[in-house]
Structure formats: C-alpha cells, structure tokens
N, C-alpha and C positions, 0 to 999 in steps of 0.2 A: 132416731131420725127418719125424718118425712124423707116418704118414697112411694113410689107406685105401685111398690111390690108385700104382698100381705097373703094371708092366708086366703080372703076372696080375690084376691089376684097374683099369685104362684110368679115368683121367677122361673121362666121354662129353662132349665138347660139339657144344653144335648150332649149324647157319648155314645159312643161304641158298647157294647156292649159285655165287652172280654172283662173278663175278674179285672183284670188291672186296668181296664176304663173305668169299670161302676168303683173301685177304689177311687179313682182320679176323680172322680162328681163327687164321686160323698165327701173327698175331704174338701174340696170346691164349697161342695154347701155349708160343712160343721165351721170353717176360715168364715163367710157368711153370716151365718147365725152367731159366731162369739162375735163379730166384728159390730153386726146390727140389733143385739137384742133378739134378734128373731127365730122363731122358732121352727121346726121341718117343715109345719104348713103352708108355710113361708115360697115352697123352693119344689117342682115339682122336675123332677128326670127321668127325659125322655131318652128312650134308646133307639135311635137310628141302624140301621144294617147296612155293611158300606163294601164295596168290592171286597178291597181286600179280606173281608171276615168271612165272604161269600165263597170264594175262592181260594181256597184251602190244596190243590192238587199239583198248582204250578208255580215256578218261583216267583218272584213281586216284579220282578226285571221286567220280566216274560207281559205280564197283564198289564205296564203302564206306572209301574215306579209308584216317585213317589203322588200325593193327593188320593191314593187308593182306599186312605183310610179318613179321608178329611171330605170327598169329594160332596158323597150324597148327605153330609150334615150341616154343609158348606147351606149348600142348598134349603138346609128350613130353616137356616138363620136368615138368608133374604129373602123369603117369602114370610118370614115372620112365624114360625111353627114351636122358633127357640126363642132364645133372649140372648144365652148366651152359650159356646160352646169348648167345654175342656177337653184339649186333646195332647198327649205326648209330644213335644214342640219336633224331635225328628224325625215322626212323619208330614209335618207342613212345609206345604212346600215355600221357598223362596218367592215366589210370585201368592199375593191373595189375590183372589177374588175383587174385580172394586165394590165398593161398597164395605168392607172387608177391614178390619182392624184386630192385630195380635197387642192391646198396650197393657197386658197383663200374665203377669208369672209368677208362680207360687215359689218360693223358696225350692233350692236343686236340691235333690237327691245327688247319692253318692254316682258319680259318673262311671267308672269303672265297669267294663265287662265281667262275668264269671266266667269261670271254667266250670264245669259240671259234668263230674261221672259218675259213674256207679263202681268206677276198682281204682280210677290215678287220682292223685288231685292237683295235676299239673302240665303244661303243654310240654316241659320238658321230660316228665315219663312216661308221656304214648312210648308201645312201642313201635318199630321202624314199622312203616305201612298201614300200621292204623286206621279206622276209617272213624272222621268226623261227622256228625251233621251243624249244616248250618243254612241256613237262608239268605244273611248275610253277604253279599260283594265284597263288604268292606273287609269282616272277619277270614272270610275264603282266603283275600288275595293277604292282607299279612298273615294267614297261617301259612298260602305257599310260600311266603318268603323268608321265613322261620324254617317248616318244616317242610322242602318240597318235597317228602316221601310221603307224605300223608292221603290218604282216599281220603277228599271230601263227599259227602251225600247233599242233599235237597231234604231240610228240615225247617219242617214250621208249624204254629199251632203255638196254645198256651203253654204254660211250666210244666201244666198234669199230660197231656198228649206228651208231650217230647220225653216228659220221663222214660214213660210208658216206653214208646221206642228205646231209648234209651234200656232197661231193661227185656223187651222182645228182641237185644240184639241188633240195631237198623245198624248202632253205631258206639262206639265207644266211650264217645265221649260229646257234648257241644256246648254251647255258649248264652247264657241271656246275659242281660242289664243289673250291674249290682241292683238299680233304684226298685226294680220290677220288682225282684226276691224282696226287695228289705220291705217295698209297700204292700207285701203279699204275704208279709210273714213268714216267706220262705229261703231268710238269709242263711240258717244253717245247711244248704247244698251248696252253700259259695263257695271255690276258692278264686278269690279277685284276684282279679290281672292288671299289675303297676301301669298306670300311662303310660309309664316309659320301655313298655315293652308293645303293649295293644293302645295306639289311641281310640278316642270313645268319638261314636258316633257325633258329625254335629248336634249340637243340643240338647246330648243324652241324659238323663237323668232331670231335666224343668218338664213341666206340668205349663203349656200355653193356652189363654181363658180368649176367646175369639169373641170378637161382637159387630155388632152393623156400624159403621165410623157414625154415625150420625143420631146413634141411641144415647143424649147425657142419662138419659135413668139408669140404666148397665154400669158406663162410665162410674156413675157417684157410687152403686153398689160395690163397684168391686174396686176403686180406689186405696180402700183399708188394707185390703188384700196383697197388694201389688207388692213386689219383692225387685228390690230397685237395682242390686247387685245384681240379678238370676239374669235379669234383662241384658243390663251392659253385654254380660258375659256374653250370653246367648244372639243378641246383636250386630258380636264383633265377627263370630264361629259364622253367623247366616251369611253375616258381609262376604268370607270364605266361601264360602260353598255356591254363595249368586254369581261369583265371576267363574267359578270353576263349573258352573251350567249344574251341577252334582244331583243328583238324581239317586235311587233305588237301582239306576245301572251304574255307576260311575262308584269306584273304592275309593274312598276319602277318608279320609281321618283327625279331628282337627276338639283342637281346648284353650278353651283363657280361661286367666287364672287374674287377680286383680290380687295386689298388696301393697297397704298402704297407698296413696295415688298412680300408679301405675301397673299398666296391666300385660302381661304376658302371654302370647299367640305361638301357639306348637299346632302346624298345619303338616298335613302325606297324602304324599297323592300317589296310586299303587298300580301297577298294570294289571289287571283282571287275575294274570297267570302269577302273579306275583314275584314275574324275571326284574320286576326293575321299578325303585320305591324314589322316590325326591318329599326332603322333608326342609324344614328350619324353622326355627325362632325369629320371634317377630317382638319388640318391645314400644310401649307411652305411655302417652299417658292416660289417663283412664277417658278424658277429653271427648278422645282420637281412637276410641273403641272399634269405631265401623270401618273409619278408613284403615287402620290395622289390618282388619282381617281382610278388605279389600284387597289390598298390596298385597297380600301373603298369596293370596291368591291370586293375582297377576304373574308373581312371579311366580309360583310353582309351574301357573300353567306356561308358563313360555321355557321353565327349563323342561317341560314334558313333552311341549314341542306339540304340531299336528299329530289326529291320529292317537297321541297317547293311550287315550282310554278303549281304541279298539277289539 
C-alpha cells in the first residue's frame, strides 16, 4: 500500500508507559505491520507520562476523573508529536478535544471483571467484614450493594503492585479487568465474574485508537485494522455514559451485545454507598445502537433523580 509512513518516516504511536498500555500499543503495531506488510522500523512507539500515572496516592475521583490517562497524550496528538494514540477505551472521556476523533477500535477482549485473591475464589467466599481493595467507584458501589459488610480500601497500581499489596495483607481481595490479565498473560490469576453479577465499565476490554480528524494518511493506515462490531457496541455504551455525564466520580455499569441484527444494552447506576441501584435492559436494531444507549441513559437518569450520585 502506498503511504507516507516508512522506516524513514515512521508512524508515531503515543501511549502510556504501563505494561498493559505498552502491550496494547504493541498489539496495534503488530496489526498494522500485518495489514500493510511493513516492518517494525516503520513505527515508533512514544511513551507519554500522564497525570493518572504520576499521582498514585489518591483516588482517581479526587484528582479529576476521566481524562487523567489521556490528556497529555491528546496534547501530543494535537501538536503533531505523535500521529495516533492508543488507549484503553474505558479511560477515554466521552467528549474529545476539538480536532480529534476515535474512528478505530480493535477487536474487544473479555469484558468481565476478575476477582483476585490469594485465599478466596469469589465475592461470596469472603468472610464477614473482609477487607477488599479497589480504586473503582463502580466496583466499590456494586460490592456494597451485594456485601455491605465488606471493608473497602483504596487500591491503585498495576497487576504486580496490587498482588504485592495482597501478599502484604493490605486487603484480602481485589479486582482487575479480565482483558488486561489476558493481554499480560496473567489470566491464571483471574476468577472471572459473570456480567450479570458485576456489570463492567463502559467500553471495558476495548482498545481505542485516536487520531487527528483531518489526518487522511492515518485514516488510511488504520482502516484495515478497524473492528466494526466493537465500534458499534462501545458507541452505544458511550452514548449511555454521555447522557449520565459519567466520569470516574460516578458508579455506572454498561454493556452492549450484538446478536444477529439486534443490539441488547444493559445499564445500571448505583449510589456511591451501594444503598440504591437502578438498572434496565434495552433492545433494538444495530443501526440504532447509539440512540438505544442514549435512551437507556436518559431513562436511568430520570429514575435516579437529582443528586443521585452525590
């Protein structure tokens, strides 16, 4: 294929520096190499430090919610230091900066959450009053709905950091996304939780590739690796989130699934203390995916009423 990218003019791929983020950038590069018959020298992976990575001692909700893992990367995209950005889609805010677009998603991985413990295999097995570590307001609220007796502590860091905290007795269990564990080759640690027990975060397990809106060369490069079904499912989920003004500060779960020409969307909103939960199921033709997600968001917002997330 004719492209402006080559070993003398490599495509610059921006990413966070965590092991999982780098694995996702490498997966993107591998798919592009295969699609275009290029070798590694036609690509340059650039690690960009983000606020979310730099501040590890406070909950994400305290330091600004969504965008903490993308803002600096998007700045590099806007000023031309990189050509594309690879993100965990669940970290991307629903409103993108002017001039940027996500037009490419890779095939979605396992959407489920994983229960991780050195002693127990499920939430039900945890003893009364057990300590559980999580930095996710969604998982925290879901847990408190199921098990109000549990003691919850703030728990951030990569897979290795969290396992070390379990070994040190900071908590008896924690949670990670199955997708990340699979991509890192750590799935043997996982006890997957069915989505009807714990509805995942919007766009969990999906990789999004962001680019400049007017960059036709990048569009041409990315087109062959785009996975349409993942794009439609995540579009429905993000439309739901946008209606709820969802951020890391709000406990929201959402999942769209496609069977034949039909899309089924499940969504829920939970009070941060787990005291109240509203959920529902919406269905319709795939062509109306975003409208279905948005309708779900509006209906749940109306059920929750003013101040539901306070």
